[in-house]
MARTI-733936 format. One record per residue: residue number from 0; x, y, z of N, C-alpha, C, O in turn; residue in one letter. Coordinates in steps of 0.2 Angstrom, whole numbers, plus 5000, padded with zeros to 4 digits. Layout:
REM residues N
<r><k>NUM</k><n_x>X</n_x><n_y>Y</n_y><n_z>Z</n_z><ca_x>X</ca_x><ca_y>Y</ca_y><ca_z>Z</ca_z><c_x>X</c_x><c_y>Y</c_y><c_z>Z</c_z><o_x>X</o_x><o_y>Y</o_y><o_z>Z</o_z><r>a</r></r>
...
REM end
This chain:
REM residues 82
<r><k>0</k><n_x>4877</n_x><n_y>5108</n_y><n_z>4860</n_z><ca_x>4879</ca_x><ca_y>5107</ca_y><ca_z>4852</ca_z><c_x>4886</c_x><c_y>5104</c_y><c_z>4851</c_z><o_x>4892</o_x><o_y>5106</o_y><o_z>4853</o_z><r>m</r></r>
<r><k>1</k><n_x>4884</n_x><n_y>5098</n_y><n_z>4849</n_z><ca_x>4891</ca_x><ca_y>5093</ca_y><ca_z>4848</ca_z><c_x>4894</c_x><c_y>5094</c_y><c_z>4842</c_z><o_x>4891</o_x><o_y>5094</o_y><o_z>4837</o_z><r>t</r></r>
<r><k>2</k><n_x>4901</n_x><n_y>5095</n_y><n_z>4844</n_z><ca_x>4906</ca_x><ca_y>5097</ca_y><ca_z>4840</ca_z><c_x>4910</c_x><c_y>5089</c_y><c_z>4838</c_z><o_x>4911</o_x><o_y>5085</o_y><o_z>4842</o_z><r>t</r></r>
<r><k>3</k><n_x>4911</n_x><n_y>5088</n_y><n_z>4832</n_z><ca_x>4917</ca_x><ca_y>5080</ca_y><ca_z>4830</ca_z><c_x>4923</c_x><c_y>5084</c_y><c_z>4829</c_z><o_x>4924</o_x><o_y>5090</o_y><o_z>4827</o_z><r>t</r></r>
<r><k>4</k><n_x>4927</n_x><n_y>5079</n_y><n_z>4831</n_z><ca_x>4934</ca_x><ca_y>5079</ca_y><ca_z>4828</ca_z><c_x>4933</c_x><c_y>5082</c_y><c_z>4821</c_z><o_x>4936</o_x><o_y>5087</o_y><o_z>4819</o_z><r>k</r></r>
<r><k>5</k><n_x>4931</n_x><n_y>5078</n_y><n_z>4817</n_z><ca_x>4931</ca_x><ca_y>5080</ca_y><ca_z>4810</ca_z><c_x>4930</c_x><c_y>5088</c_y><c_z>4809</c_z><o_x>4933</o_x><o_y>5092</o_y><o_z>4805</o_z><r>e</r></r>
<r><k>6</k><n_x>4925</n_x><n_y>5090</n_y><n_z>4813</n_z><ca_x>4924</ca_x><ca_y>5097</ca_y><ca_z>4809</ca_z><c_x>4929</c_x><c_y>5103</c_y><c_z>4814</c_z><o_x>4929</o_x><o_y>5109</o_y><o_z>4814</o_z><r>e</r></r>
<r><k>7</k><n_x>4932</n_x><n_y>5100</n_y><n_z>4818</n_z><ca_x>4939</ca_x><ca_y>5103</ca_y><ca_z>4822</ca_z><c_x>4945</c_x><c_y>5103</c_y><c_z>4817</c_z><o_x>4948</o_x><o_y>5108</o_y><o_z>4815</o_z><r>v</r></r>
<r><k>8</k><n_x>4947</n_x><n_y>5096</n_y><n_z>4815</n_z><ca_x>4953</ca_x><ca_y>5094</ca_y><ca_z>4810</ca_z><c_x>4956</c_x><c_y>5100</c_y><c_z>4806</c_z><o_x>4962</o_x><o_y>5103</o_y><o_z>4807</o_z><r>l</r></r>
<r><k>9</k><n_x>4950</n_x><n_y>5102</n_y><n_z>4801</n_z><ca_x>4954</ca_x><ca_y>5107</ca_y><ca_z>4796</ca_z><c_x>4956</c_x><c_y>5114</c_y><c_z>4799</c_z><o_x>4961</o_x><o_y>5116</o_y><o_z>4797</o_z><r>p</r></r>
<r><k>10</k><n_x>4953</n_x><n_y>5117</n_y><n_z>4803</n_z><ca_x>4955</ca_x><ca_y>5124</ca_y><ca_z>4806</ca_z><c_x>4963</c_x><c_y>5122</c_y><c_z>4812</c_z><o_x>4967</o_x><o_y>5126</o_y><o_z>4813</o_z><r>r</r></r>
<r><k>11</k><n_x>4962</n_x><n_y>5115</n_y><n_z>4814</n_z><ca_x>4966</ca_x><ca_y>5115</ca_y><ca_z>4819</ca_z><c_x>4972</c_x><c_y>5114</c_y><c_z>4814</c_z><o_x>4977</o_x><o_y>5118</o_y><o_z>4815</o_z><r>l</r></r>
<r><k>12</k><n_x>4972</n_x><n_y>5109</n_y><n_z>4809</n_z><ca_x>4979</ca_x><ca_y>5112</ca_y><ca_z>4806</ca_z><c_x>4981</c_x><c_y>5116</c_y><c_z>4801</c_z><o_x>4986</o_x><o_y>5115</o_y><o_z>4798</o_z><r>i</r></r>
<r><k>13</k><n_x>4976</n_x><n_y>5122</n_y><n_z>4801</n_z><ca_x>4979</ca_x><ca_y>5128</ca_y><ca_z>4798</ca_z><c_x>4981</c_x><c_y>5133</c_y><c_z>4803</c_z><o_x>4985</o_x><o_y>5137</o_y><o_z>4801</o_z><r>d</r></r>
<r><k>14</k><n_x>4979</n_x><n_y>5132</n_y><n_z>4811</n_z><ca_x>4984</ca_x><ca_y>5135</ca_y><ca_z>4816</ca_z><c_x>4989</c_x><c_y>5132</c_y><c_z>4817</c_z><o_x>4993</o_x><o_y>5134</o_y><o_z>4821</o_z><r>i</r></r>
<r><k>15</k><n_x>4990</n_x><n_y>5126</n_y><n_z>4814</n_z><ca_x>4996</ca_x><ca_y>5122</ca_y><ca_z>4816</ca_z><c_x>5001</c_x><c_y>5124</c_y><c_z>4811</c_z><o_x>5007</o_x><o_y>5123</o_y><o_z>4813</o_z><r>i</r></r>
<r><k>16</k><n_x>5000</n_x><n_y>5126</n_y><n_z>4805</n_z><ca_x>5003</ca_x><ca_y>5125</ca_y><ca_z>4801</ca_z><c_x>5011</c_x><c_y>5130</c_y><c_z>4801</c_z><o_x>5016</o_x><o_y>5129</o_y><o_z>4800</o_z><r>q</r></r>
<r><k>17</k><n_x>5009</n_x><n_y>5136</n_y><n_z>4803</n_z><ca_x>5013</ca_x><ca_y>5142</ca_y><ca_z>4805</ca_z><c_x>5020</c_x><c_y>5140</c_y><c_z>4810</c_z><o_x>5025</o_x><o_y>5142</o_y><o_z>4810</o_z><r>p</r></r>
<r><k>18</k><n_x>5017</n_x><n_y>5133</n_y><n_z>4814</n_z><ca_x>5023</ca_x><ca_y>5130</ca_y><ca_z>4818</ca_z><c_x>5026</c_x><c_y>5125</c_y><c_z>4815</c_z><o_x>5030</o_x><o_y>5122</o_y><o_z>4819</o_z><r>f</r></r>
<r><k>19</k><n_x>5024</n_x><n_y>5123</n_y><n_z>4807</n_z><ca_x>5028</ca_x><ca_y>5118</ca_y><ca_z>4804</ca_z><c_x>5035</c_x><c_y>5120</c_y><c_z>4800</c_z><o_x>5035</o_x><o_y>5121</o_y><o_z>4794</o_z><r>n</r></r>
<r><k>20</k><n_x>5039</n_x><n_y>5120</n_y><n_z>4805</n_z><ca_x>5045</ca_x><ca_y>5122</ca_y><ca_z>4802</ca_z><c_x>5048</c_x><c_y>5118</c_y><c_z>4796</c_z><o_x>5051</o_x><o_y>5121</o_y><o_z>4792</o_z><r>k</r></r>
<r><k>21</k><n_x>5046</n_x><n_y>5111</n_y><n_z>4796</n_z><ca_x>5049</ca_x><ca_y>5104</ca_y><ca_z>4793</ca_z><c_x>5044</c_x><c_y>5106</c_y><c_z>4787</c_z><o_x>5047</o_x><o_y>5104</o_y><o_z>4781</o_z><r>k</r></r>
<r><k>22</k><n_x>5039</n_x><n_y>5108</n_y><n_z>4787</n_z><ca_x>5036</ca_x><ca_y>5109</ca_y><ca_z>4781</ca_z><c_x>5034</c_x><c_y>5102</c_y><c_z>4778</c_z><o_x>5034</o_x><o_y>5101</o_y><o_z>4772</o_z><r>d</r></r>
<r><k>23</k><n_x>5031</n_x><n_y>5097</n_y><n_z>4782</n_z><ca_x>5030</ca_x><ca_y>5089</ca_y><ca_z>4782</ca_z><c_x>5023</c_x><c_y>5092</c_y><c_z>4782</c_z><o_x>5021</o_x><o_y>5097</o_y><o_z>4785</o_z><r>i</r></r>
<r><k>24</k><n_x>5016</n_x><n_y>5087</n_y><n_z>4777</n_z><ca_x>5010</ca_x><ca_y>5087</ca_y><ca_z>4777</ca_z><c_x>5008</c_x><c_y>5085</c_y><c_z>4784</c_z><o_x>5011</o_x><o_y>5081</o_y><o_z>4788</o_z><r>e</r></r>
<r><k>25</k><n_x>5003</n_x><n_y>5088</n_y><n_z>4785</n_z><ca_x>5000</ca_x><ca_y>5089</ca_y><ca_z>4792</ca_z><c_x>4992</c_x><c_y>5083</c_y><c_z>4793</c_z><o_x>4987</o_x><o_y>5085</o_y><o_z>4791</o_z><r>l</r></r>
<r><k>26</k><n_x>4993</n_x><n_y>5079</n_y><n_z>4795</n_z><ca_x>4987</ca_x><ca_y>5074</ca_y><ca_z>4796</ca_z><c_x>4984</c_x><c_y>5075</c_y><c_z>4803</c_z><o_x>4985</o_x><o_y>5080</o_y><o_z>4807</o_z><r>t</r></r>
<r><k>27</k><n_x>4980</n_x><n_y>5070</n_y><n_z>4804</n_z><ca_x>4978</ca_x><ca_y>5068</ca_y><ca_z>4811</ca_z><c_x>4982</c_x><c_y>5065</c_y><c_z>4814</c_z><o_x>4981</o_x><o_y>5065</o_y><o_z>4820</o_z><r>a</r></r>
<r><k>28</k><n_x>4986</n_x><n_y>5061</n_y><n_z>4812</n_z><ca_x>4993</ca_x><ca_y>5056</ca_y><ca_z>4814</ca_z><c_x>4998</c_x><c_y>5059</c_y><c_z>4814</c_z><o_x>5003</o_x><o_y>5055</o_y><o_z>4815</o_z><r>a</r></r>
<r><k>29</k><n_x>5000</n_x><n_y>5067</n_y><n_z>4812</n_z><ca_x>5006</ca_x><ca_y>5069</ca_y><ca_z>4813</ca_z><c_x>5007</c_x><c_y>5071</c_y><c_z>4822</c_z><o_x>5003</o_x><o_y>5074</o_y><o_z>4826</o_z><r>t</r></r>
<r><k>30</k><n_x>5013</n_x><n_y>5068</n_y><n_z>4824</n_z><ca_x>5015</ca_x><ca_y>5069</ca_y><ca_z>4830</ca_z><c_x>5017</c_x><c_y>5076</c_y><c_z>4833</c_z><o_x>5020</o_x><o_y>5078</o_y><o_z>4828</o_z><r>s</r></r>
<r><k>31</k><n_x>5018</n_x><n_y>5081</n_y><n_z>4838</n_z><ca_x>5020</ca_x><ca_y>5086</ca_y><ca_z>4839</ca_z><c_x>5029</c_x><c_y>5083</c_y><c_z>4841</c_z><o_x>5033</o_x><o_y>5087</o_y><o_z>4840</o_z><r>f</r></r>
<r><k>32</k><n_x>5030</n_x><n_y>5078</n_y><n_z>4843</n_z><ca_x>5038</ca_x><ca_y>5079</ca_y><ca_z>4846</ca_z><c_x>5041</c_x><c_y>5075</c_y><c_z>4841</c_z><o_x>5047</o_x><o_y>5076</o_y><o_z>4839</o_z><r>a</r></r>
<r><k>33</k><n_x>5038</n_x><n_y>5070</n_y><n_z>4838</n_z><ca_x>5043</ca_x><ca_y>5066</ca_y><ca_z>4833</ca_z><c_x>5042</c_x><c_y>5069</c_y><c_z>4826</c_z><o_x>5048</o_x><o_y>5070</o_y><o_z>4823</o_z><r>n</r></r>
<r><k>34</k><n_x>5036</n_x><n_y>5071</n_y><n_z>4824</n_z><ca_x>5036</ca_x><ca_y>5074</ca_y><ca_z>4816</ca_z><c_x>5038</c_x><c_y>5080</c_y><c_z>4815</c_z><o_x>5041</o_x><o_y>5082</o_y><o_z>4810</o_z><r>d</r></r>
<r><k>35</k><n_x>5035</n_x><n_y>5086</n_y><n_z>4820</n_z><ca_x>5036</ca_x><ca_y>5092</ca_y><ca_z>4820</ca_z><c_x>5041</c_x><c_y>5096</c_y><c_z>4824</c_z><o_x>5043</o_x><o_y>5102</o_y><o_z>4823</o_z><r>l</r></r>
<r><k>36</k><n_x>5045</n_x><n_y>5090</n_y><n_z>4829</n_z><ca_x>5049</ca_x><ca_y>5091</ca_y><ca_z>4833</ca_z><c_x>5049</c_x><c_y>5099</c_y><c_z>4837</c_z><o_x>5053</o_x><o_y>5103</o_y><o_z>4837</o_z><r>e</r></r>
<r><k>37</k><n_x>5042</n_x><n_y>5100</n_y><n_z>4840</n_z><ca_x>5040</ca_x><ca_y>5106</ca_y><ca_z>4845</ca_z><c_x>5044</c_x><c_y>5108</c_y><c_z>4850</c_z><o_x>5043</o_x><o_y>5102</o_y><o_z>4853</o_z><r>l</r></r>
<r><k>38</k><n_x>5047</n_x><n_y>5110</n_y><n_z>4853</n_z><ca_x>5050</ca_x><ca_y>5112</ca_y><ca_z>4860</ca_z><c_x>5043</c_x><c_y>5113</c_y><c_z>4864</c_z><o_x>5037</o_x><o_y>5113</o_y><o_z>4862</o_z><r>d</r></r>
<r><k>39</k><n_x>5045</n_x><n_y>5114</n_y><n_z>4871</n_z><ca_x>5041</ca_x><ca_y>5114</ca_y><ca_z>4875</ca_z><c_x>5037</c_x><c_y>5123</c_y><c_z>4874</c_z><o_x>5032</o_x><o_y>5124</o_y><o_z>4876</o_z><r>s</r></r>
<r><k>40</k><n_x>5041</n_x><n_y>5125</n_y><n_z>4873</n_z><ca_x>5041</ca_x><ca_y>5133</ca_y><ca_z>4873</ca_z><c_x>5035</c_x><c_y>5133</c_y><c_z>4868</c_z><o_x>5029</o_x><o_y>5135</o_y><o_z>4869</o_z><r>l</r></r>
<r><k>41</k><n_x>5037</n_x><n_y>5131</n_y><n_z>4862</n_z><ca_x>5034</ca_x><ca_y>5132</ca_y><ca_z>4857</ca_z><c_x>5027</c_x><c_y>5128</c_y><c_z>4856</c_z><o_x>5023</o_x><o_y>5129</o_y><o_z>4852</o_z><r>t</r></r>
<r><k>42</k><n_x>5025</n_x><n_y>5122</n_y><n_z>4861</n_z><ca_x>5020</ca_x><ca_y>5119</ca_y><ca_z>4863</ca_z><c_x>5014</c_x><c_y>5124</c_y><c_z>4864</c_z><o_x>5009</o_x><o_y>5125</o_y><o_z>4861</o_z><r>v</r></r>
<r><k>43</k><n_x>5017</n_x><n_y>5127</n_y><n_z>4870</n_z><ca_x>5013</ca_x><ca_y>5131</ca_y><ca_z>4875</ca_z><c_x>5010</c_x><c_y>5135</c_y><c_z>4870</c_z><o_x>5004</o_x><o_y>5134</o_y><o_z>4869</o_z><r>m</r></r>
<r><k>44</k><n_x>5014</n_x><n_y>5140</n_y><n_z>4866</n_z><ca_x>5013</ca_x><ca_y>5144</ca_y><ca_z>4861</ca_z><c_x>5006</c_x><c_y>5141</c_y><c_z>4859</c_z><o_x>5000</o_x><o_y>5143</o_y><o_z>4861</o_z><r>d</r></r>
<r><k>45</k><n_x>5007</n_x><n_y>5136</n_y><n_z>4854</n_z><ca_x>5003</ca_x><ca_y>5133</ca_y><ca_z>4851</ca_z><c_x>4996</c_x><c_y>5132</c_y><c_z>4855</c_z><o_x>4990</o_x><o_y>5134</o_y><o_z>4854</o_z><r>l</r></r>
<r><k>46</k><n_x>4997</n_x><n_y>5129</n_y><n_z>4860</n_z><ca_x>4992</ca_x><ca_y>5127</ca_y><ca_z>4865</ca_z><c_x>4986</c_x><c_y>5134</c_y><c_z>4866</c_z><o_x>4980</o_x><o_y>5134</o_y><o_z>4866</o_z><r>v</r></r>
<r><k>47</k><n_x>4990</n_x><n_y>5139</n_y><n_z>4867</n_z><ca_x>4987</ca_x><ca_y>5146</ca_y><ca_z>4869</ca_z><c_x>4982</c_x><c_y>5148</c_y><c_z>4862</c_z><o_x>4976</o_x><o_y>5150</o_y><o_z>4863</o_z><r>a</r></r>
<r><k>48</k><n_x>4986</n_x><n_y>5147</n_y><n_z>4856</n_z><ca_x>4981</ca_x><ca_y>5148</ca_y><ca_z>4850</ca_z><c_x>4974</c_x><c_y>5145</c_y><c_z>4849</c_z><o_x>4969</o_x><o_y>5147</o_y><o_z>4848</o_z><r>e</r></r>
<r><k>49</k><n_x>4976</n_x><n_y>5137</n_y><n_z>4851</n_z><ca_x>4972</ca_x><ca_y>5135</ca_y><ca_z>4850</ca_z><c_x>4965</c_x><c_y>5135</c_y><c_z>4855</c_z><o_x>4959</o_x><o_y>5135</o_y><o_z>4853</o_z><r>i</r></r>
<r><k>50</k><n_x>4968</n_x><n_y>5136</n_y><n_z>4861</n_z><ca_x>4965</ca_x><ca_y>5140</ca_y><ca_z>4867</ca_z><c_x>4960</c_x><c_y>5147</c_y><c_z>4864</c_z><o_x>4954</o_x><o_y>5147</o_y><o_z>4864</o_z><r>e</r></r>
<r><k>51</k><n_x>4963</n_x><n_y>5151</n_y><n_z>4862</n_z><ca_x>4960</ca_x><ca_y>5158</ca_y><ca_z>4859</ca_z><c_x>4955</c_x><c_y>5156</c_y><c_z>4854</c_z><o_x>4949</o_x><o_y>5158</o_y><o_z>4855</o_z><r>d</r></r>
<r><k>52</k><n_x>4957</n_x><n_y>5152</n_y><n_z>4848</n_z><ca_x>4953</ca_x><ca_y>5150</ca_y><ca_z>4844</ca_z><c_x>4946</c_x><c_y>5147</c_y><c_z>4845</c_z><o_x>4940</o_x><o_y>5149</o_y><o_z>4842</o_z><r>e</r></r>
<r><k>53</k><n_x>4946</n_x><n_y>5142</n_y><n_z>4848</n_z><ca_x>4941</ca_x><ca_y>5138</ca_y><ca_z>4852</ca_z><c_x>4937</c_x><c_y>5139</c_y><c_z>4859</c_z><o_x>4933</o_x><o_y>5136</o_y><o_z>4862</o_z><r>y</r></r>
<r><k>54</k><n_x>4940</n_x><n_y>5146</n_y><n_z>4861</n_z><ca_x>4936</ca_x><ca_y>5149</ca_y><ca_z>4867</ca_z><c_x>4936</c_x><c_y>5142</c_y><c_z>4874</c_z><o_x>4931</o_x><o_y>5140</o_y><o_z>4878</o_z><r>d</r></r>
<r><k>55</k><n_x>4943</n_x><n_y>5139</n_y><n_z>4873</n_z><ca_x>4940</ca_x><ca_y>5134</ca_y><ca_z>4878</ca_z><c_x>4949</c_x><c_y>5134</c_y><c_z>4883</c_z><o_x>4953</o_x><o_y>5139</o_y><o_z>4883</o_z><r>i</r></r>
<r><k>56</k><n_x>4949</n_x><n_y>5130</n_y><n_z>4887</n_z><ca_x>4954</ca_x><ca_y>5127</ca_y><ca_z>4892</ca_z><c_x>4957</c_x><c_y>5121</c_y><c_z>4890</c_z><o_x>4953</o_x><o_y>5116</o_y><o_z>4891</o_z><r>i</r></r>
<r><k>57</k><n_x>4964</n_x><n_y>5120</n_y><n_z>4888</n_z><ca_x>4964</ca_x><ca_y>5113</ca_y><ca_z>4888</ca_z><c_x>4967</c_x><c_y>5112</c_y><c_z>4894</c_z><o_x>4972</o_x><o_y>5115</o_y><o_z>4896</o_z><r>l</r></r>
<r><k>58</k><n_x>4963</n_x><n_y>5107</n_y><n_z>4899</n_z><ca_x>4967</ca_x><ca_y>5105</ca_y><ca_z>4905</ca_z><c_x>4975</c_x><c_y>5103</c_y><c_z>4905</c_z><o_x>4977</o_x><o_y>5100</o_y><o_z>4900</o_z><r>p</r></r>
<r><k>59</k><n_x>4979</n_x><n_y>5106</n_y><n_z>4910</n_z><ca_x>4985</ca_x><ca_y>5104</ca_y><ca_z>4908</ca_z><c_x>4987</c_x><c_y>5098</c_y><c_z>4910</c_z><o_x>4993</o_x><o_y>5096</o_y><o_z>4907</o_z><r>v</r></r>
<r><k>60</k><n_x>4983</n_x><n_y>5093</n_y><n_z>4914</n_z><ca_x>4984</ca_x><ca_y>5087</ca_y><ca_z>4915</ca_z><c_x>4982</c_x><c_y>5083</c_y><c_z>4910</c_z><o_x>4981</o_x><o_y>5077</o_y><o_z>4911</o_z><r>n</r></r>
<r><k>61</k><n_x>4980</n_x><n_y>5085</n_y><n_z>4905</n_z><ca_x>4977</ca_x><ca_y>5082</ca_y><ca_z>4898</ca_z><c_x>4983</c_x><c_y>5083</c_y><c_z>4893</c_z><o_x>4983</o_x><o_y>5078</o_y><o_z>4890</o_z><r>m</r></r>
<r><k>62</k><n_x>4987</n_x><n_y>5088</n_y><n_z>4892</n_z><ca_x>4991</ca_x><ca_y>5089</ca_y><ca_z>4888</ca_z><c_x>4997</c_x><c_y>5082</c_y><c_z>4886</c_z><o_x>4999</o_x><o_y>5080</o_y><o_z>4881</o_z><r>l</r></r>
<r><k>63</k><n_x>4999</n_x><n_y>5081</n_y><n_z>4892</n_z><ca_x>5006</ca_x><ca_y>5074</ca_y><ca_z>4890</ca_z><c_x>5002</c_x><c_y>5069</c_y><c_z>4887</c_z><o_x>5005</o_x><o_y>5064</o_y><o_z>4885</o_z><r>p</r></r>
<r><k>64</k><n_x>4993</n_x><n_y>5069</n_y><n_z>4886</n_z><ca_x>4991</ca_x><ca_y>5063</ca_y><ca_z>4881</ca_z><c_x>4990</c_x><c_y>5066</c_y><c_z>4875</c_z><o_x>4987</o_x><o_y>5062</o_y><o_z>4871</o_z><r>d</r></r>
<r><k>65</k><n_x>4990</n_x><n_y>5072</n_y><n_z>4872</n_z><ca_x>4990</ca_x><ca_y>5075</ca_y><ca_z>4867</ca_z><c_x>4996</c_x><c_y>5074</c_y><c_z>4864</c_z><o_x>5000</o_x><o_y>5079</o_y><o_z>4863</o_z><r>l</r></r>
<r><k>66</k><n_x>4998</n_x><n_y>5068</n_y><n_z>4861</n_z><ca_x>5002</ca_x><ca_y>5067</ca_y><ca_z>4856</ca_z><c_x>5003</c_x><c_y>5070</c_y><c_z>4847</c_z><o_x>5007</o_x><o_y>5072</o_y><o_z>4844</o_z><r>e</r></r>
<r><k>67</k><n_x>4996</n_x><n_y>5068</n_y><n_z>4846</n_z><ca_x>4995</ca_x><ca_y>5070</ca_y><ca_z>4838</ca_z><c_x>4991</c_x><c_y>5076</c_y><c_z>4836</c_z><o_x>4989</o_x><o_y>5080</o_y><o_z>4840</o_z><r>t</r></r>
<r><k>68</k><n_x>4989</n_x><n_y>5076</n_y><n_z>4829</n_z><ca_x>4985</ca_x><ca_y>5082</ca_y><ca_z>4829</ca_z><c_x>4977</c_x><c_y>5079</c_y><c_z>4831</c_z><o_x>4973</o_x><o_y>5082</o_y><o_z>4834</o_z><r>i</r></r>
<r><k>69</k><n_x>4977</n_x><n_y>5072</n_y><n_z>4828</n_z><ca_x>4971</ca_x><ca_y>5069</ca_y><ca_z>4830</ca_z><c_x>4969</c_x><c_y>5069</c_y><c_z>4836</c_z><o_x>4964</o_x><o_y>5070</o_y><o_z>4837</o_z><r>g</r></r>
<r><k>70</k><n_x>4974</n_x><n_y>5068</n_y><n_z>4842</n_z><ca_x>4971</ca_x><ca_y>5068</ca_y><ca_z>4849</ca_z><c_x>4969</c_x><c_y>5075</c_y><c_z>4851</c_z><o_x>4964</o_x><o_y>5077</o_y><o_z>4855</o_z><r>d</r></r>
<r><k>71</k><n_x>4974</n_x><n_y>5079</n_y><n_z>4849</n_z><ca_x>4972</ca_x><ca_y>5087</ca_y><ca_z>4849</ca_z><c_x>4964</c_x><c_y>5091</c_y><c_z>4847</c_z><o_x>4961</o_x><o_y>5095</o_y><o_z>4850</o_z><r>v</r></r>
<r><k>72</k><n_x>4963</n_x><n_y>5087</n_y><n_z>4841</n_z><ca_x>4955</ca_x><ca_y>5088</ca_y><ca_z>4838</ca_z><c_x>4950</c_x><c_y>5084</c_y><c_z>4842</c_z><o_x>4945</o_x><o_y>5086</o_y><o_z>4843</o_z><r>a</r></r>
<r><k>73</k><n_x>4950</n_x><n_y>5078</n_y><n_z>4844</n_z><ca_x>4947</ca_x><ca_y>5074</ca_y><ca_z>4848</ca_z><c_x>4946</c_x><c_y>5078</c_y><c_z>4854</c_z><o_x>4940</o_x><o_y>5079</o_y><o_z>4856</o_z><r>s</r></r>
<r><k>74</k><n_x>4952</n_x><n_y>5081</n_y><n_z>4859</n_z><ca_x>4951</ca_x><ca_y>5085</ca_y><ca_z>4864</ca_z><c_x>4947</c_x><c_y>5091</c_y><c_z>4864</c_z><o_x>4943</o_x><o_y>5093</o_y><o_z>4868</o_z><r>a</r></r>
<r><k>75</k><n_x>4949</n_x><n_y>5094</n_y><n_z>4859</n_z><ca_x>4944</ca_x><ca_y>5101</ca_y><ca_z>4858</ca_z><c_x>4937</c_x><c_y>5099</c_y><c_z>4857</c_z><o_x>4933</o_x><o_y>5102</o_y><o_z>4861</o_z><r>v</r></r>
<r><k>76</k><n_x>4935</n_x><n_y>5095</n_y><n_z>4851</n_z><ca_x>4928</ca_x><ca_y>5092</ca_y><ca_z>4851</ca_z><c_x>4925</c_x><c_y>5091</c_y><c_z>4857</c_z><o_x>4920</o_x><o_y>5093</o_y><o_z>4859</o_z><r>a</r></r>
<r><k>77</k><n_x>4929</n_x><n_y>5087</n_y><n_z>4861</n_z><ca_x>4926</ca_x><ca_y>5082</ca_y><ca_z>4868</ca_z><c_x>4924</c_x><c_y>5090</c_y><c_z>4873</c_z><o_x>4919</o_x><o_y>5092</o_y><o_z>4875</o_z><r>e</r></r>
<r><k>78</k><n_x>4930</n_x><n_y>5094</n_y><n_z>4872</n_z><ca_x>4927</ca_x><ca_y>5099</ca_y><ca_z>4877</ca_z><c_x>4922</c_x><c_y>5105</c_y><c_z>4875</c_z><o_x>4918</o_x><o_y>5108</o_y><o_z>4879</o_z><r>i</r></r>
<r><k>79</k><n_x>4923</n_x><n_y>5106</n_y><n_z>4868</n_z><ca_x>4918</ca_x><ca_y>5111</ca_y><ca_z>4866</ca_z><c_x>4911</c_x><c_y>5107</c_y><c_z>4865</c_z><o_x>4906</o_x><o_y>5110</o_y><o_z>4865</o_z><r>k</r></r>
<r><k>80</k><n_x>4910</n_x><n_y>5100</n_y><n_z>4865</n_z><ca_x>4904</ca_x><ca_y>5098</ca_y><ca_z>4867</ca_z><c_x>4899</c_x><c_y>5096</c_y><c_z>4873</c_z><o_x>4893</o_x><o_y>5094</o_y><o_z>4874</o_z><r>s</r></r>
<r><k>81</k><n_x>4905</n_x><n_y>5099</n_y><n_z>4878</n_z><ca_x>4902</ca_x><ca_y>5098</ca_y><ca_z>4886</ca_z><c_x>4898</c_x><c_y>5106</c_y><c_z>4887</c_z><o_x>4895</o_x><o_y>5106</o_y><o_z>4893</o_z><r>k</r></r>
REM end
């Protein structure tokens, strides 16, 4: 079954919202480092929640490339579609 980025994005934003301490609008273009200013420990907590929600493993070597919420949504959709 194919999963698309558009299907993943709304739920992903719900998962990220509690980590949004700056209370900014979350979109596919929102950057974890620049917009949300998440530290590495918070990022790892967030990754764990995403992995639990979607029953996937985000490869460690993929994490540096996941700079925006849209990047993560694409990665989750790609992994879920395999």
